[in-house]
DRENLUM-21016 format. One line per field, with one value per residue: x, y, z of N, C-alpha, C in turn. Coordinates in Angstrom, 1 decimal. Layout:
// DRENLUM-21016
n.east c(X,...) .
n.north c(Y,...) .
n.up c(Z,...) .
ca.east c(X,...) .
ca.north c(Y,...) .
ca.up c(Z,...) .
c.east c(X,...) .
c.north c(Y,...) .
c.up c(Z,...) .
This chain:
// DRENLUM-21016
n.east c(37.2,35.9,37.8,38.5,39.0,40.5,39.5,41.0,40.9,39.6,41.1,42.2,39.9,39.1,41.2,40.9,38.5,39.1,41.0,39.4,37.7,39.5,40.3,38.1,36.2,35.2,31.9,30.9,29.2,29.2,27.7,26.9,26.7,26.2,26.6,26.1,26.9,29.2,28.8,26.1,23.2,24.1,23.5,20.8,17.4,15.0,12.5,13.2,14.6,13.6,13.7,12.0,11.2,8.7,7.7,7.8,5.7,3.6,3.5,1.4,-0.8,0.3,0.8,-1.8,-3.2,-1.8,-2.4,-5.2,-5.5,-4.2,-4.8,-4.6,-1.9,-0.7,-1.7,-0.4,1.2,1.6,2.3,3.3,6.0,6.5,4.8,6.0,8.5,7.8,6.7,9.0,10.4,9.1,9.6,8.6,9.1,10.4,11.0,13.0,16.3,18.1,20.5,23.3,24.8,26.8,29.8,30.5,28.2,27.4,29.5,29.0,26.6,27.7,29.1,27.5,25.8,26.0,28.7,30.5,31.0,32.4,31.9,30.7,31.2,29.8,30.7,29.1,28.8,27.7,26.8,26.2,24.0,22.5,21.1,18.0,15.1,12.6,10.1,10.3,9.3,10.4,10.9,8.4,7.6,9.3,8.6,5.9,6.0,5.8,3.0,2.0,0.2,0.7,1.2,1.9,4.0,5.9,6.3,7.4,9.8,11.1,11.3,13.0,15.3,16.0,16.5,18.7,20.3,22.9,23.9,24.0,22.0,22.4,23.9,23.4,21.5,20.8,20.0,17.6,16.3,14.7,13.0,12.0,10.9,8.0,7.0,5.7,3.0,2.1,0.1,1.3,2.9,0.9,-0.6,1.3,2.0,-0.5,-0.7,1.4,0.6,-1.4,-0.1,1.6,0.3,0.0,2.4,2.9,2.8,5.2,7.1,9.0,7.5,8.3,10.9,10.6,11.0,13.7,14.5,13.5,15.3,17.2,18.6,17.8,19.1,17.7,16.8,15.1,12.2,12.9,11.5,11.6,12.9,14.7,15.7,17.0,18.9,20.5,21.5,20.2,19.3,17.9,18.2,16.4,14.8,13.9,13.4,13.8,15.8,18.1,21.6,23.4,26.0,28.3,30.0,32.8,32.8,32.4,30.1,28.5,27.0,27.1,28.3,31.4,33.5,34.3,34.5,35.8,35.0,36.7,35.8,37.0,37.6,35.3,34.2,35.9,35.8,33.1,33.1,34.7,33.1,31.0,32.1,32.3,29.7,28.0,25.8,23.3,21.1,21.5,21.2,18.7,16.5,13.8,11.3,10.8,13.1,15.0,14.1,14.4,17.2,18.1,17.1,18.6,21.3,21.2,20.9,18.4,16.2,13.6,10.7,8.7,7.9,5.9,3.6,0.4,-1.9) .
n.north c(34.3,31.1,28.0,26.2,23.1,20.6,17.3,14.2,11.5,9.1,9.0,11.6,13.1,12.2,13.2,16.0,16.4,15.6,17.6,19.9,19.3,19.2,21.8,23.2,25.6,25.7,24.6,24.6,23.2,20.9,20.5,18.8,18.9,17.2,17.6,16.3,17.6,20.0,23.3,23.5,25.2,26.3,26.6,26.5,25.8,23.6,24.8,27.4,27.4,27.7,29.3,31.4,32.3,31.7,29.5,29.5,31.1,29.4,27.7,27.6,26.4,24.1,22.6,22.5,21.0,18.6,17.7,17.5,15.5,13.3,12.6,10.6,9.9,12.0,12.1,11.9,14.0,17.0,19.7,22.5,22.3,19.6,18.6,19.8,18.5,15.8,16.1,16.9,14.5,12.9,14.1,16.6,20.1,22.2,24.6,23.6,22.4,19.5,18.2,16.7,15.2,13.5,13.2,11.3,10.5,12.8,12.8,10.5,11.4,13.4,12.0,10.1,9.1,11.2,10.8,11.9,14.5,16.9,16.7,18.1,18.8,20.5,22.2,23.1,25.2,25.8,27.3,25.3,26.1,27.2,25.3,23.9,22.1,20.1,20.8,23.3,26.7,28.7,27.3,26.7,29.3,29.9,27.9,28.4,30.6,29.6,29.3,31.8,34.2,35.2,38.1,39.0,37.4,38.3,40.9,40.4,39.3,41.5,43.2,41.7,41.6,44.3,44.7,43.0,41.4,40.2,36.7,35.3,34.3,34.2,36.4,39.4,42.1,45.2,47.2,48.7,48.7,51.2,50.0,47.7,48.7,48.9,46.8,44.7,45.4,45.1,43.7,41.4,40.4,39.9,38.0,35.9,35.4,34.6,32.1,30.7,30.6,28.8,26.4,26.9,28.1,31.3,32.2,34.8,36.4,36.4,37.0,39.4,41.0,43.0,42.3,40.3,40.8,41.0,38.5,36.6,36.7,35.0,31.6,28.6,25.9,22.7,19.9,17.1,15.1,11.9,9.8,8.5,6.2,6.8,9.3,8.7,6.8,8.4,10.2,12.6,16.1,19.4,22.5,25.2,27.6,31.1,33.9,34.1,35.8,35.4,34.7,32.0,31.0,33.0,34.4,34.0,33.6,33.7,35.1,34.4,31.5,29.5,28.7,27.1,25.7,24.1,21.2,20.1,17.3,15.4,14.3,12.0,10.6,9.6,6.9,5.2,6.2,5.7,2.9,2.4,3.6,1.8,-0.5,0.3,0.2,2.2,2.9,3.0,1.4,1.3,3.9,4.6,3.0,2.2,0.0,0.2,1.4,-0.6,-2.9,-1.9,-1.5,-4.1,-5.4,-4.1,-4.8,-7.5,-7.6,-7.8,-8.4,-8.2,-6.0,-6.1,-7.8,-9.7,-10.9,-10.4,-13.0) .
n.up c(-10.9,-11.2,-11.2,-14.2,-15.1,-17.2,-17.6,-18.2,-17.5,-15.2,-12.8,-12.6,-12.2,-9.6,-8.2,-8.5,-7.2,-4.6,-4.0,-4.0,-1.8,0.3,0.5,1.3,3.3,6.8,7.6,5.0,2.3,-0.4,-3.7,-6.7,-10.3,-13.4,-16.8,-20.0,-22.3,-22.7,-21.4,-22.0,-21.6,-19.4,-16.1,-16.0,-15.0,-16.5,-17.3,-17.9,-20.3,-22.9,-26.0,-26.6,-24.2,-23.0,-21.8,-19.0,-18.2,-18.5,-16.4,-14.2,-15.7,-16.6,-14.2,-13.1,-15.2,-15.2,-12.6,-12.8,-14.8,-13.7,-10.9,-9.0,-9.0,-7.6,-5.1,-2.6,-2.5,-0.9,-1.1,-3.2,-3.9,-3.6,-5.6,-7.9,-7.8,-8.3,-10.8,-12.2,-12.0,-13.8,-16.2,-16.8,-17.6,-15.1,-12.5,-11.0,-10.6,-11.0,-8.8,-7.1,-4.2,-4.5,-6.1,-8.1,-9.2,-10.6,-12.4,-13.9,-15.3,-16.8,-18.6,-19.8,-22.8,-25.8,-26.8,-28.6,-27.8,-25.5,-21.9,-18.8,-15.4,-12.8,-9.8,-6.9,-4.2,-0.9,2.2,5.0,6.6,4.7,3.3,2.7,4.0,2.4,3.6,4.6,5.1,3.4,1.2,0.2,-0.4,-2.6,-4.4,-5.0,-6.6,-9.1,-9.4,-9.9,-11.9,-15.4,-15.7,-13.1,-12.5,-14.4,-13.6,-11.1,-11.8,-12.9,-10.7,-9.0,-10.6,-10.6,-8.0,-7.4,-5.3,-3.0,-3.3,-0.9,1.6,4.3,5.1,6.7,5.4,5.7,4.1,1.8,-1.4,-3.4,-5.2,-3.9,-1.6,0.2,-1.2,0.0,0.2,-2.3,-5.0,-6.1,-4.0,-2.1,-3.3,-3.6,-0.9,0.0,-1.3,-0.2,2.5,2.5,2.7,4.8,7.4,8.8,7.9,6.6,8.8,10.2,8.4,6.6,4.2,2.5,1.7,-0.1,-2.9,-3.1,-2.1,-4.0,-6.1,-5.6,-5.7,-4.1,-2.2,-1.8,0.1,-0.8,0.1,0.9,-0.6,-2.9,-5.2,-7.1,-6.4,-4.0,-4.9,-6.5,-4.7,-4.5,-4.8,-5.0,-6.8,-6.3,-8.1,-8.0,-9.3,-12.9,-13.6,-12.3,-12.4,-12.3,-13.0,-12.4,-10.5,-8.1,-4.9,-1.3,-0.9,-2.9,-3.0,-4.9,-7.8,-7.8,-9.1,-12.2,-14.3,-17.3,-19.1,-21.1,-24.4,-25.4,-23.1,-22.0,-22.5,-21.1,-18.5,-17.9,-17.9,-15.7,-13.7,-13.8,-12.8,-10.3,-9.5,-10.4,-12.7,-15.4,-14.4,-11.6,-11.0,-11.9,-10.8,-11.4,-12.7,-15.5,-16.6,-15.8,-17.2,-19.9,-20.0,-19.5,-21.8,-23.7,-23.0,-23.5,-26.2,-27.4,-30.2,-30.8,-31.0,-29.1,-26.1,-26.1,-28.5,-29.7,-30.4) .
ca.east c(36.6,36.1,38.7,37.9,40.1,40.2,39.7,41.3,40.6,38.9,42.0,42.3,38.6,39.1,42.2,40.3,37.5,39.8,41.6,38.4,37.2,40.6,40.4,36.8,36.1,34.3,30.5,30.6,28.8,29.3,26.8,27.5,25.8,26.9,26.0,26.8,27.4,29.8,28.2,24.7,22.2,24.8,22.9,19.3,16.4,14.4,11.4,13.8,15.5,13.0,14.2,11.0,10.9,7.3,7.3,7.7,4.4,2.6,3.6,0.1,-1.6,1.0,0.5,-3.3,-3.5,-1.2,-3.2,-6.5,-5.5,-3.6,-5.0,-4.1,-0.4,-0.3,-2.5,0.5,2.0,0.8,2.8,3.7,7.3,6.4,4.2,7.1,9.6,7.3,6.6,10.4,10.8,8.5,10.0,7.9,9.9,10.1,12.0,14.0,17.5,18.7,21.9,23.6,25.8,27.8,30.4,30.6,26.9,27.5,30.5,28.2,25.7,28.6,29.7,26.5,25.4,26.8,30.1,31.2,31.1,32.9,30.9,31.1,30.8,29.8,30.8,28.3,29.0,26.7,26.9,25.3,22.8,21.7,20.4,16.7,14.4,11.4,9.0,10.5,8.4,11.0,10.8,7.0,7.6,10.0,7.9,4.6,6.1,5.3,1.6,1.6,-0.3,1.7,1.6,2.5,5.4,6.8,6.6,8.3,11.1,11.7,11.6,14.1,16.4,16.4,17.0,20.1,21.0,23.9,23.2,24.1,20.9,22.8,24.4,22.3,21.5,19.8,19.6,16.4,16.2,13.4,12.2,11.4,10.2,6.5,6.6,4.8,1.6,1.7,-0.8,2.1,3.3,-0.3,-1.0,2.3,1.8,-1.7,-0.4,2.3,-0.2,-2.2,0.8,2.2,-0.6,0.7,3.7,3.1,2.8,6.5,8.0,9.0,7.1,9.0,12.1,10.3,11.6,15.1,14.6,13.3,16.4,18.1,18.2,18.1,19.3,16.6,16.9,13.7,11.7,13.6,10.5,11.7,14.1,15.7,16.4,17.9,20.0,21.3,21.9,19.6,18.8,17.5,18.4,15.1,14.9,12.9,13.3,14.7,16.9,19.3,22.7,24.2,27.4,28.7,31.2,33.3,33.1,31.5,28.8,27.8,27.2,26.7,29.3,32.7,34.4,33.8,35.5,35.5,35.3,37.0,34.9,37.8,37.7,34.0,33.9,36.7,35.2,31.8,33.5,35.2,32.0,30.2,32.8,32.0,28.3,27.3,25.3,21.9,20.2,21.7,20.7,17.3,16.0,12.5,11.2,10.8,14.5,15.6,13.7,15.0,18.6,18.3,16.9,19.7,22.5,21.1,20.7,17.1,15.9,12.1,10.2,7.8,8.1,4.9,2.8,-1.0,-2.2) .
ca.north c(33.3,29.7,27.3,25.2,22.1,19.5,15.9,13.2,10.2,8.9,9.4,13.1,13.6,12.0,14.1,17.3,16.5,15.6,18.9,20.9,19.0,19.5,23.2,23.9,26.2,25.0,24.9,24.7,21.9,20.8,19.7,18.6,18.6,16.8,17.8,15.5,18.5,21.2,24.6,23.4,25.9,26.7,26.0,26.9,24.8,23.3,25.7,28.7,27.2,27.9,30.5,32.5,32.7,31.6,28.3,29.8,31.7,28.3,26.9,27.2,25.5,22.8,22.0,22.2,20.0,17.3,17.2,17.1,14.2,12.2,13.0,9.5,10.0,13.1,12.1,11.9,15.3,18.0,21.0,22.8,21.8,18.1,18.4,20.1,17.4,14.6,16.4,16.8,13.1,12.3,14.8,17.9,21.2,22.9,25.6,22.8,21.8,18.3,18.2,15.5,15.3,12.5,13.7,10.3,10.5,13.9,12.4,9.6,12.2,14.2,11.1,9.2,9.6,12.3,10.4,12.8,15.9,17.0,16.9,19.1,18.7,21.8,22.1,24.1,25.3,26.5,27.2,24.3,26.8,27.7,24.2,23.9,20.9,20.3,21.3,24.7,27.8,29.4,26.4,26.9,30.6,29.9,26.9,28.9,31.5,28.9,29.4,33.2,34.5,35.8,39.5,39.1,36.7,39.2,42.1,39.9,39.2,42.9,43.7,41.0,42.0,45.6,44.6,42.4,41.3,39.1,35.4,34.7,34.6,34.3,37.7,40.4,43.2,46.1,48.2,48.3,49.6,51.8,49.1,46.8,49.3,48.8,45.6,43.8,45.8,45.0,42.6,40.3,39.9,39.4,36.7,34.9,35.0,33.8,30.7,30.1,30.4,27.5,25.3,27.3,29.1,32.3,32.6,36.2,37.0,36.6,37.3,40.8,40.9,43.9,41.7,39.3,41.2,40.6,37.0,35.7,36.8,33.9,30.2,27.9,24.4,22.0,18.4,16.6,14.0,10.7,8.8,8.1,5.3,7.5,10.4,8.0,6.2,9.5,11.2,13.8,17.3,20.4,23.9,25.8,29.0,32.1,34.6,33.7,36.8,35.0,34.1,31.2,31.0,34.4,34.8,33.0,34.2,33.1,35.8,33.6,30.1,28.6,28.1,27.1,25.2,23.2,20.4,19.7,15.9,15.2,13.2,10.8,9.9,9.2,5.5,4.5,6.6,5.0,1.5,2.4,3.8,0.6,-1.4,0.8,0.1,3.4,2.8,3.4,0.6,1.6,5.3,4.7,1.6,1.9,-1.2,0.5,1.5,-1.9,-3.7,-1.3,-1.8,-5.6,-5.7,-3.6,-5.6,-8.8,-7.4,-8.3,-7.8,-7.9,-4.7,-6.3,-9.0,-10.6,-10.5,-10.9,-14.0) .
ca.up c(-11.9,-10.8,-12.1,-15.2,-15.4,-18.1,-17.1,-19.2,-17.0,-13.9,-11.7,-12.6,-11.6,-8.2,-7.6,-8.5,-6.1,-3.3,-3.8,-3.6,-0.5,1.3,0.6,1.7,4.6,7.7,7.4,3.6,1.7,-1.9,-4.5,-8.1,-11.5,-14.6,-18.1,-21.0,-23.3,-22.0,-21.6,-22.4,-20.8,-18.1,-14.9,-16.0,-14.9,-17.8,-17.6,-18.3,-21.4,-24.2,-26.7,-26.6,-22.8,-22.8,-21.0,-17.6,-18.0,-18.6,-15.2,-13.5,-16.5,-16.6,-12.9,-13.0,-16.1,-14.7,-11.4,-13.2,-15.5,-12.9,-9.5,-8.1,-9.0,-6.8,-3.8,-1.4,-2.5,-0.2,-1.3,-4.5,-4.1,-3.8,-6.9,-8.9,-7.7,-9.0,-12.2,-12.7,-12.1,-15.0,-17.4,-17.1,-17.3,-13.9,-12.0,-10.2,-11.2,-10.3,-8.3,-6.3,-3.2,-4.9,-7.4,-9.1,-9.9,-11.5,-13.4,-14.8,-16.1,-17.7,-19.6,-20.5,-24.1,-26.4,-26.7,-29.5,-27.2,-24.1,-20.9,-17.8,-14.0,-12.0,-8.3,-6.3,-2.8,-0.1,3.6,5.5,7.1,3.5,2.7,3.3,3.8,1.5,4.3,5.1,4.5,2.3,0.0,-0.2,-1.0,-4.0,-5.3,-5.3,-7.7,-10.3,-9.6,-10.2,-13.3,-16.2,-15.4,-11.8,-12.6,-15.2,-12.7,-10.1,-12.5,-13.1,-9.4,-8.5,-11.4,-10.2,-6.6,-7.6,-4.0,-3.0,-3.2,0.5,2.5,5.7,5.4,6.9,4.6,6.2,3.0,1.0,-2.5,-3.6,-6.0,-3.0,-0.5,0.1,-2.0,0.8,0.0,-3.7,-5.4,-6.3,-2.7,-1.4,-4.0,-3.2,0.5,0.1,-1.8,0.8,3.7,2.4,3.1,6.1,8.0,9.6,7.3,6.4,10.1,10.7,7.3,6.1,2.8,1.7,1.3,-1.1,-4.2,-3.0,-1.9,-5.2,-7.0,-5.2,-5.9,-2.9,-2.1,-1.1,0.3,-0.9,0.8,0.3,-0.8,-4.3,-5.4,-8.0,-5.6,-3.1,-5.6,-7.1,-3.7,-5.2,-4.2,-6.0,-6.8,-6.6,-8.6,-7.8,-10.6,-13.9,-13.9,-11.6,-13.2,-11.4,-13.4,-12.5,-9.7,-7.2,-3.6,-0.3,-1.0,-3.9,-2.6,-6.0,-8.7,-7.3,-10.1,-13.2,-14.9,-18.6,-19.3,-22.6,-25.0,-25.6,-21.8,-21.6,-22.5,-20.1,-17.3,-17.7,-17.6,-14.3,-12.8,-13.8,-11.9,-8.9,-9.2,-10.9,-14.1,-15.6,-13.6,-10.2,-10.8,-12.3,-10.4,-11.7,-13.5,-16.9,-17.0,-15.7,-18.4,-21.1,-20.0,-19.6,-23.2,-24.5,-22.7,-24.1,-27.6,-27.9,-31.5,-30.9,-30.5,-28.0,-25.4,-26.5,-29.6,-29.6,-31.5) .
c.east c(36.9,37.0,38.0,39.1,39.6,40.5,39.9,41.1,40.0,39.8,42.1,41.0,38.7,40.1,41.7,39.3,38.1,40.5,40.6,37.9,38.3,40.7,39.2,36.9,35.1,32.8,30.0,30.3,28.9,28.2,27.4,26.4,26.6,26.0,26.8,27.3,27.9,29.1,26.8,23.8,22.8,24.1,21.4,18.4,15.6,13.3,11.9,14.6,14.9,13.5,13.3,10.6,9.4,6.9,7.1,6.3,3.3,2.6,2.2,-0.7,-1.0,0.7,-0.9,-3.7,-3.0,-2.1,-4.6,-6.6,-5.0,-3.6,-4.4,-2.6,0.1,-1.1,-1.7,1.2,1.1,1.2,3.2,5.1,7.3,5.8,5.3,8.1,9.1,7.1,8.0,10.8,10.3,8.7,9.4,8.9,9.5,11.2,13.0,15.1,18.0,20.1,22.1,24.8,27.0,28.5,30.5,29.3,26.9,28.5,29.8,27.4,26.5,29.1,28.7,26.0,26.4,28.3,31.0,31.4,31.7,31.7,31.4,30.5,30.9,29.9,30.1,28.5,28.0,27.0,25.8,23.9,21.9,21.0,19.1,16.0,13.1,10.2,9.2,9.7,9.0,11.0,9.4,7.0,8.2,9.1,6.6,4.7,5.6,3.8,1.1,1.2,0.9,2.2,2.3,3.9,6.3,7.2,7.6,9.7,11.8,12.1,12.9,15.4,16.9,17.0,18.5,20.8,22.1,23.2,23.1,23.0,21.3,23.4,23.4,22.5,20.4,19.3,18.3,16.3,14.8,12.4,11.5,10.7,8.7,6.1,5.6,3.3,1.2,0.8,0.0,2.4,2.1,-0.7,0.0,2.2,0.5,-1.5,0.4,1.5,-1.1,-1.4,1.4,1.4,0.2,2.1,3.9,3.1,4.2,7.5,7.9,8.8,7.8,10.3,11.9,11.0,13.0,15.3,14.5,14.3,17.4,17.7,18.6,18.3,18.3,16.9,15.4,13.4,12.3,12.6,10.5,13.0,15.1,16.4,17.4,19.1,21.0,21.8,21.4,19.2,18.4,18.0,17.1,15.2,13.7,12.7,14.2,15.8,18.2,20.3,23.6,25.7,28.0,29.9,31.6,33.6,32.1,30.2,27.9,27.9,26.9,28.0,30.7,33.8,33.7,34.9,35.0,35.9,35.5,36.3,35.7,37.8,36.4,33.8,34.7,36.2,33.9,32.1,33.9,34.0,31.1,30.8,32.5,30.5,27.4,27.0,23.9,20.9,20.3,21.1,19.3,16.7,14.6,12.4,11.3,12.2,15.2,15.4,14.4,16.5,18.9,18.2,18.1,21.0,22.4,20.8,19.5,16.7,14.4,11.7,9.3,8.1,7.1,4.0,1.4,-1.2,-3.4) .
c.north c(31.9,29.0,26.3,24.3,21.1,18.2,14.9,11.8,10.2,9.4,10.9,13.7,13.4,12.9,15.5,17.4,16.5,16.9,19.9,20.6,19.3,21.0,24.0,24.4,25.5,25.5,25.0,23.3,22.0,20.0,19.7,18.5,18.3,17.0,17.1,16.3,19.7,22.5,24.6,24.1,26.3,25.9,26.4,25.7,24.7,24.3,27.1,28.5,27.4,29.2,31.7,33.0,32.7,30.5,28.6,30.4,30.6,27.4,26.6,26.3,24.1,22.0,21.6,21.0,18.6,16.8,16.8,15.8,13.0,12.4,11.8,9.5,11.0,13.1,12.2,13.3,16.4,19.5,21.2,22.2,20.3,17.8,18.7,19.0,16.2,14.9,16.4,15.4,12.5,13.1,16.1,19.1,21.9,23.9,24.9,22.3,20.7,18.5,17.0,15.9,14.3,12.9,12.6,10.2,11.6,13.5,11.4,10.4,13.0,13.3,10.3,9.9,10.6,12.0,11.3,14.2,15.9,17.2,17.8,18.7,20.0,21.4,23.3,24.1,26.2,26.3,26.2,24.9,27.3,26.5,23.9,22.5,21.2,20.9,22.7,25.7,28.5,28.6,26.6,28.3,30.6,29.0,27.6,30.1,30.9,29.1,30.9,33.4,35.2,37.2,39.7,38.5,37.6,40.4,41.6,39.8,40.5,43.4,43.0,41.3,43.4,45.6,44.0,42.3,40.3,37.8,34.9,35.1,34.8,35.6,38.7,41.6,44.2,47.1,47.7,49.3,50.1,50.9,48.1,47.4,49.3,47.6,44.7,44.2,45.6,43.8,41.3,39.6,39.3,38.1,35.6,34.5,34.3,32.3,30.0,29.8,29.2,26.3,25.6,28.4,30.0,32.7,34.1,37.0,37.2,36.9,38.7,40.8,41.9,43.4,40.6,39.6,40.9,39.1,36.2,35.8,35.6,32.5,29.5,26.4,23.7,20.5,17.9,15.5,12.7,9.5,8.3,7.3,6.0,8.6,9.8,7.4,7.2,10.5,12.5,14.9,18.2,21.8,24.5,27.2,29.8,32.8,34.1,34.7,36.5,34.4,33.3,31.2,32.4,34.7,33.8,33.7,33.5,33.9,35.1,32.1,29.1,28.1,28.2,26.7,24.4,22.4,19.9,18.2,15.7,14.0,11.9,9.9,9.3,7.7,4.8,4.9,5.9,3.5,1.4,2.6,2.6,-0.4,-1.0,0.8,1.3,3.2,3.2,2.7,1.0,3.0,5.5,3.3,1.3,0.7,-0.9,0.7,0.2,-2.8,-3.2,-1.7,-3.3,-6.0,-5.3,-4.4,-7.0,-8.8,-8.1,-7.6,-7.5,-6.6,-4.9,-7.6,-10.1,-10.1,-11.1,-11.9,-13.5) .
c.up c(-11.4,-11.7,-13.0,-15.5,-16.4,-17.5,-18.2,-18.8,-15.6,-12.7,-11.5,-11.9,-10.1,-7.5,-7.5,-7.4,-4.8,-3.0,-3.3,-2.2,0.6,1.5,1.1,3.1,5.5,7.5,6.0,3.1,0.2,-2.5,-5.9,-9.1,-12.7,-15.8,-19.2,-22.2,-22.6,-22.4,-21.9,-21.3,-19.4,-17.0,-14.8,-15.8,-16.2,-18.2,-18.1,-19.6,-22.8,-24.8,-26.6,-25.2,-22.5,-21.9,-19.5,-17.2,-18.0,-17.4,-14.5,-14.3,-16.5,-15.4,-12.8,-13.9,-15.6,-13.5,-11.8,-13.9,-14.7,-11.4,-8.6,-8.0,-7.9,-5.4,-2.6,-1.4,-2.0,-0.5,-2.8,-4.8,-4.4,-5.2,-8.0,-8.9,-8.5,-10.4,-12.9,-12.9,-13.4,-16.3,-17.7,-16.8,-16.0,-13.6,-11.0,-11.1,-10.4,-10.0,-7.5,-5.3,-3.5,-6.2,-8.5,-9.8,-11.0,-12.7,-14.4,-15.8,-17.1,-18.8,-20.4,-21.8,-24.7,-26.4,-27.6,-29.0,-25.8,-23.1,-19.8,-16.4,-13.3,-10.5,-7.7,-4.8,-2.1,1.4,4.1,6.0,5.9,2.8,3.4,3.1,3.0,2.3,4.9,4.4,3.4,1.0,-0.6,-0.9,-2.5,-4.9,-5.8,-6.3,-9.0,-10.5,-9.9,-11.6,-14.0,-15.8,-14.1,-11.8,-13.4,-14.3,-11.6,-10.6,-12.6,-11.7,-8.8,-9.3,-10.9,-8.8,-6.6,-6.3,-4.1,-2.9,-1.7,1.3,3.9,6.1,5.5,6.0,5.0,5.2,2.3,-0.2,-2.7,-4.4,-5.1,-1.8,-0.7,-0.8,-1.3,0.6,-1.5,-3.9,-5.5,-4.9,-2.0,-2.0,-3.6,-1.8,0.8,-0.3,-0.7,2.1,3.6,2.8,4.5,6.7,8.9,9.1,7.2,7.7,10.6,9.6,6.8,4.6,1.9,1.1,0.2,-2.5,-4.2,-3.0,-3.2,-6.3,-6.7,-5.8,-4.6,-3.0,-1.3,-1.1,0.2,0.0,0.1,0.2,-2.2,-4.6,-6.2,-7.2,-4.6,-3.8,-6.1,-6.0,-4.1,-4.3,-5.3,-5.7,-7.2,-6.9,-8.3,-9.2,-11.6,-14.3,-13.2,-12.6,-12.3,-11.7,-13.6,-11.8,-8.7,-5.9,-2.6,-0.2,-2.0,-3.6,-3.6,-6.7,-8.1,-8.3,-11.1,-13.9,-16.3,-18.8,-20.8,-23.2,-25.2,-24.3,-21.4,-21.5,-21.3,-18.7,-16.9,-17.3,-16.2,-13.4,-12.7,-12.8,-10.5,-8.6,-9.6,-12.4,-14.2,-14.6,-12.1,-10.0,-11.1,-12.0,-10.6,-12.7,-15.0,-17.4,-16.9,-16.8,-19.7,-21.1,-20.1,-21.1,-24.0,-24.3,-23.3,-25.6,-28.1,-29.2,-31.6,-30.4,-29.4,-27.4,-25.8,-27.6,-29.4,-30.7,-32.3) .
């Protein structure tokens, strides 16, 4: 079971992070996620959080509607992953989970708002060879699961749950369960590979489609294109989910390159920690440098009482 430590001040958090970094094995990288309410949704991406488990089946319609109504906003996005990342940026639920390579950024998000509740910082570990770039074919594979119709997506969830592979994609696994044998000939695999081939021609020619049922049970780490001020400011990355049957907060081993540790940030410590982070240049404006956030924060800091900057005569 990964350690859960209680953090009572900024110095304790720095000490905990230093301890983890000093103990990490060679070739291992760390990412972090801060939640301002301890235990909230564990490490689920937003599209999987609805109580009725229906939102995930609406993904194709969500994507198509957004593209139809705002084509100019997405004219530079060439892949499904890039579209999902931009939708996430504007608040649409997706199968992406925001993470960061900067532990202080995660600490900020664990402390902001919800001052009356404990926050939490998760430490996620992965072998460096298991971190993918936004343009990699495997990223296209996972992203395009979002475009599958309801029935095929539901069947894929069942297959991946029955397969239940280890999380570590670097470890060779020659075994094949009967649930995934012949999966490459199924309608689900053919549809998914068709979608991926639009972005990566020839992908199905070198990929063992029978392993798709195992692969989608994973979540993968993705470094996005650094073309967004917010992603740059937050040292952002994503955890991209395949099947929703995955349980990230489950076990601690090098076969599971995800949850390594978590730290409970006591509610009483939040104000002082935020003050220290602000002295270090980490606050709402530095992490969200878009003009809308900047104006909102400047208005708040100057205690403006008006609801609008200008009134029509």
